[in-house]
C-alpha positions as CSV (number, residue, x, y, z in Angstrom):
1,M,89.7,152.0,50.5
2,L,87.1,149.4,51.5
3,W,84.1,150.7,53.4
4,L,83.7,148.6,56.5
5,V,80.3,148.0,58.1
6,P,80.2,149.3,61.7
7,T,80.3,146.3,64.0
8,L,77.7,145.6,66.6
9,L,76.9,149.2,67.5
10,V,73.4,149.4,65.8
11,L,72.0,146.0,66.8
12,A,70.2,147.1,69.9
13,A,66.5,147.8,69.5
14,P,66.4,151.5,68.4
15,T,64.1,154.3,69.5
16,L,62.2,156.6,67.2
17,A,63.9,159.8,66.2
18,A,62.0,162.8,67.6
19,G,59.8,164.5,64.9
20,S,60.8,162.0,62.2
21,A,58.3,161.2,59.5
22,N,57.2,157.8,58.2
23,P,59.4,156.0,55.7
24,P,58.8,157.0,52.1
25,A,56.6,154.8,49.9
26,A,59.6,153.7,47.9
27,A,60.8,151.6,50.8
28,P,57.7,149.6,51.9
29,V,58.0,147.4,55.0
30,A,55.9,144.6,56.4
31,T,53.3,145.5,58.9
32,E,52.7,141.9,60.2
33,A,55.2,139.3,61.1
34,P,54.5,135.7,60.0
35,P,54.2,133.0,62.7
36,A,57.6,132.0,64.1
37,K,59.1,128.7,62.9
38,S,60.1,127.0,66.1
39,D,63.0,125.3,64.5
40,F,64.4,128.4,62.7
41,V,68.0,129.3,63.7
42,L,70.2,132.0,62.2
43,E,73.6,130.1,62.0
44,G,75.6,132.7,60.1
45,F,76.0,133.7,56.4
46,R,75.9,130.9,53.8
47,S,78.7,128.4,54.6
48,A,80.3,130.7,57.2
49,K,78.8,129.7,60.6
50,F,79.0,131.5,64.0
51,G,81.9,130.0,66.0
52,M,84.1,129.2,63.0
53,T,87.8,130.1,63.1
54,Q,89.4,132.4,60.5
55,D,90.8,129.4,58.6
56,K,87.4,127.8,58.4
57,V,85.8,131.1,57.3
58,R,88.4,131.5,54.6
59,A,87.4,128.0,53.4
60,A,83.8,129.0,53.5
61,I,84.5,132.1,51.5
62,K,86.3,130.1,48.8
63,A,83.4,127.6,48.7
64,D,80.7,130.3,48.5
65,F,82.4,132.9,46.2
66,G,85.6,131.3,44.8
67,L,87.7,134.0,46.5
68,S,91.0,133.5,48.2
69,G,94.5,135.0,48.6
70,D,94.6,138.8,48.1
71,A,90.8,138.9,47.4
72,V,90.3,138.3,51.1
73,V,91.5,141.3,53.1
74,A,92.4,141.0,56.7
75,G,91.9,143.9,59.1
76,T,91.1,144.9,62.7
77,N,88.6,147.1,64.5
78,A,91.0,149.0,66.9
79,A,88.3,150.0,69.3
80,E,86.6,146.6,69.7
81,R,89.8,144.6,69.3
82,T,88.2,142.3,66.8
83,Q,89.6,140.8,63.6
84,L,88.0,141.2,60.2
85,L,88.1,139.4,56.9
86,T,86.6,141.4,54.0
87,I,85.6,140.6,50.5
88,V,83.8,142.3,47.6
89,V,81.1,140.2,45.8
90,P,79.5,141.2,42.5
91,D,75.7,140.7,42.4
92,L,75.3,139.2,45.8
93,L,71.7,140.1,45.1
94,P,70.7,139.6,41.5
95,D,71.4,142.9,39.7
96,G,72.0,144.5,43.1
97,G,75.5,145.7,42.4
98,K,78.8,144.9,44.2
99,A,78.5,144.3,47.9
100,Q,81.2,144.2,50.6
101,V,81.0,141.4,53.1
102,S,82.9,141.6,56.4
103,Y,83.4,138.7,58.7
104,V,84.0,139.7,62.3
105,F,85.9,137.5,64.8
106,G,85.5,138.0,68.6
107,Y,88.0,139.6,70.9
108,S,88.2,136.6,73.3
109,S,86.9,133.7,71.2
110,K,88.7,134.6,68.0
111,T,85.8,133.0,66.2
112,L,83.1,134.3,64.0
113,I,80.6,136.5,65.9
114,Q,79.2,138.7,63.1
115,V,78.8,139.1,59.4
116,G,78.1,142.5,57.8
117,V,77.1,143.1,54.2
118,S,77.0,146.6,52.7
119,W,76.1,148.3,49.4
120,N,77.0,151.9,48.6
121,A,78.6,154.0,45.8
122,S,82.1,153.8,47.3
123,I,82.0,150.0,46.7
124,D,80.2,150.2,43.4
125,P,79.6,153.6,41.7
126,K,76.6,152.1,39.9
127,V,74.8,151.6,43.2
128,D,72.4,154.6,43.3
129,A,69.4,155.4,45.5
130,A,67.0,153.4,43.2
131,K,69.2,150.3,43.5
132,L,69.5,150.7,47.3
133,Y,65.7,150.9,47.6
134,A,65.3,147.9,45.3
135,N,67.8,145.9,47.3
136,S,66.0,146.9,50.5
137,D,62.7,145.6,49.2
138,V,64.2,142.3,48.3
139,L,65.8,141.9,51.7
140,V,62.8,142.9,53.8
141,A,60.6,140.5,51.9
142,Y,63.1,137.7,52.5
143,F,63.6,138.4,56.2
144,T,59.9,138.8,57.1
145,A,59.3,135.3,55.8
146,Q,62.1,133.6,57.7
147,G,60.5,132.9,61.1
148,Y,62.2,135.3,63.5
149,L,60.4,135.6,66.8
150,P,57.5,138.1,66.4
151,A,58.2,139.7,69.7
152,T,61.7,140.7,68.6
153,I,60.8,142.0,65.1
154,R,61.0,145.7,64.4
155,T,60.2,147.2,60.9
156,G,60.1,150.7,59.5
157,V,61.7,152.4,62.5
158,V,62.8,156.0,61.6
159,L,66.3,156.9,62.9
160,D,68.3,160.1,62.8
161,N,70.4,158.7,60.0
162,G,68.1,156.4,58.1
163,I,65.4,153.7,58.5
164,L,65.7,150.4,60.3
165,L,63.8,148.3,57.8
166,F,64.0,145.0,59.8
167,R,65.4,143.7,63.0
168,G,64.6,140.3,64.5
169,E,66.0,137.5,66.6
170,D,65.8,133.7,66.4
171,K,65.1,131.5,69.4
172,D,68.8,131.5,70.4
173,G,69.1,135.3,70.3
174,H,71.0,135.5,67.0
175,A,70.0,138.8,65.4
176,A,69.6,140.1,61.9
177,I,69.2,143.8,61.0
178,V,68.6,145.6,57.7
179,L,69.4,149.3,57.9
180,L,69.0,151.9,55.1
181,Q,71.2,154.9,55.8
182,G,71.3,158.4,54.3
183,D,70.0,161.9,54.7
184,F,66.5,163.2,55.1
185,T,65.2,166.0,53.0
186,G,62.1,168.1,53.6
187,G,60.5,168.8,57.0
188,G,58.3,171.6,58.3
189,D,55.1,171.4,56.3
190,T,56.4,168.6,54.0
191,Q,57.1,165.0,54.8
192,K,60.7,164.0,55.3
193,V,62.0,161.8,52.6
194,L,65.1,159.7,52.9
195,K,67.8,160.0,50.3
196,P,69.7,156.7,50.9
197,T,73.5,156.5,50.6
198,S,74.1,153.0,51.9
199,L,72.3,149.7,52.8
200,A,73.7,147.5,55.6
201,L,72.7,143.9,56.5
202,L,74.1,142.6,59.8
203,Y,74.0,139.1,61.3
204,A,75.1,138.8,65.0
205,A,75.6,135.8,67.2
206,D,74.9,137.8,70.3
207,S,73.7,141.4,70.0
208,K,73.3,141.9,73.7
209,E,76.7,140.8,75.0
210,P,79.0,140.9,72.0
211,D,82.5,139.4,72.2
212,I,84.3,142.8,72.0
213,F,86.9,144.5,74.1
214,K,85.3,146.5,77.0
215,L,86.8,148.2,80.0
216,D,85.7,146.8,83.4
217,P,83.4,149.0,85.5
218,G,85.5,151.3,87.7
219,A,88.6,151.0,85.6
220,F,88.9,154.8,85.4
């Protein structure tokens, strides 16, 4: 079974988990954001751009990765009433192991609103903690240099289930997030250390008002 990235639920700016320790040295994060590039816009993922239809995204997947037919798996998120196209890509990051890429289409618009990329052992048994940390380092270095608005950038935020390594928005409110998830060990008199089990990269066209199914206030 393919492991799907949770859609849109972790894109809001998080709060620190009570009593959590700093992230381990194996997962360094930037302490200063570079100056914003006024013309920087997050448009999507490679050839797949926000606002594209499923047919156009399928064409983008074929152009980017040479995948089509049964290699592109269609699905749904029952709670959010969104549609998904999912693929598995070898070495999306050089020597990074297989990654799953999920393209999410909005409830109302039926167009691309989010792209999620994930690495974990259920996708590729060769992806271990060391590879997850290495992939994390590469992604953090990349995103901190892209020109996201400094006021929106969060790095090294400790959560109950992992570490938010990066979150930032462009001038149009498009958001990117890198989240290393797993279990913390230690505590008490020793520093907590994260044993990672998955790495998630998410791109969202609108993290504040996503195009997903929601009940109207007072419906129940």
